[in-house]
C-alpha positions as CSV (number, residue, x, y, z in Angstrom):
1,M,0.0,0.0,0.0
2,L,1.2,3.5,-0.8
3,A,1.6,6.0,2.0
4,V,1.6,9.7,1.5
5,G,4.9,11.2,2.5
6,Q,6.7,7.8,2.4
7,V,6.8,7.1,-1.3
8,V,9.8,7.7,-3.5
9,W,9.2,7.1,-7.2
10,Y,11.7,6.2,-9.8
11,A,10.1,6.1,-13.2
12,E,11.8,4.5,-16.2
13,G,9.4,6.4,-18.5
14,V,6.6,8.9,-18.6
15,S,3.9,6.2,-18.6
16,E,5.3,4.7,-15.4
17,L,5.5,8.1,-13.8
18,T,1.9,9.0,-14.6
19,H,0.8,5.5,-13.5
20,A,2.6,6.0,-10.2
21,I,1.0,9.4,-9.6
22,R,-2.4,8.0,-10.4
23,A,-1.9,5.3,-7.9
24,A,-0.7,7.8,-5.3
25,I,-3.9,9.9,-5.8
26,E,-6.1,6.8,-5.3
27,A,-4.1,5.7,-2.3
28,S,-4.2,9.1,-0.6
29,G,-7.8,8.7,0.4
30,Q,-8.5,12.3,-0.7
31,S,-11.3,13.2,-3.0
32,R,-10.5,14.5,-6.4
33,Y,-12.4,17.7,-5.5
34,R,-10.1,18.3,-2.5
35,I,-6.9,17.6,-4.5
36,A,-8.2,19.9,-7.3
37,Q,-9.0,22.7,-4.8
38,E,-5.6,22.4,-3.0
39,T,-3.5,22.2,-6.2
40,G,-5.3,24.6,-8.4
41,I,-5.8,21.8,-11.0
42,A,-9.3,21.8,-12.5
43,Q,-11.4,18.9,-11.2
44,S,-12.3,17.9,-14.7
45,Q,-8.6,17.8,-15.7
46,L,-7.8,15.8,-12.6
47,S,-10.6,13.3,-13.4
48,R,-9.3,12.9,-17.0
49,L,-5.8,12.3,-15.6
50,V,-6.9,9.7,-13.1
51,T,-9.0,7.8,-15.7
52,G,-6.1,7.8,-18.1
53,E,-7.9,9.9,-20.8
54,R,-5.2,12.6,-20.6
55,G,-1.5,12.9,-19.8
56,M,0.1,15.3,-17.4
57,T,2.2,18.3,-18.0
58,V,5.4,18.9,-16.0
59,D,3.6,21.6,-14.0
60,T,0.7,19.2,-13.2
61,I,3.2,16.5,-12.1
62,E,5.0,18.9,-9.9
63,R,1.8,20.2,-8.2
64,L,0.5,16.7,-7.6
65,A,3.9,15.5,-6.3
66,R,4.1,18.4,-3.9
67,H,0.6,18.0,-2.7
68,L,0.9,14.2,-2.2
69,E,4.4,14.6,-0.7
70,L,6.0,12.5,-3.3
71,E,9.7,12.7,-4.4
72,I,10.3,12.1,-8.0
73,I,13.8,10.9,-8.9
74,V,15.2,10.9,-12.4
75,R,18.4,9.1,-13.0
76,P,20.2,7.6,-16.0
77,K,19.7,3.9,-16.7
78,G,22.5,1.5,-16.5
79,K,24.2,0.4,-19.7
80,R,22.2,-2.2,-21.6
81,K,23.8,-5.4,-22.7
82,G,23.7,-6.3,-26.4
83,K,23.9,-3.9,-29.4
84,G,25.9,-0.8,-28.9
85,G,26.3,-1.3,-25.2
């Protein structure tokens, strides 16, 4: 189970990052209305994000991460074995 304030996300790609944020929203126990009010993100936009109808801008990701007390870590992948590596 995800816990607000205790989750550190490392996402290998944008789809994993958006999935992780969606999961954190659901796990937070907060209504979409409350999150929308406290982040300044329109409730309709937040609903489309949670249902997967729309992606997230960097600004939206930052607002949600801050609100949900998430830390997003971006780091280079290790070298791949095989062609060119």
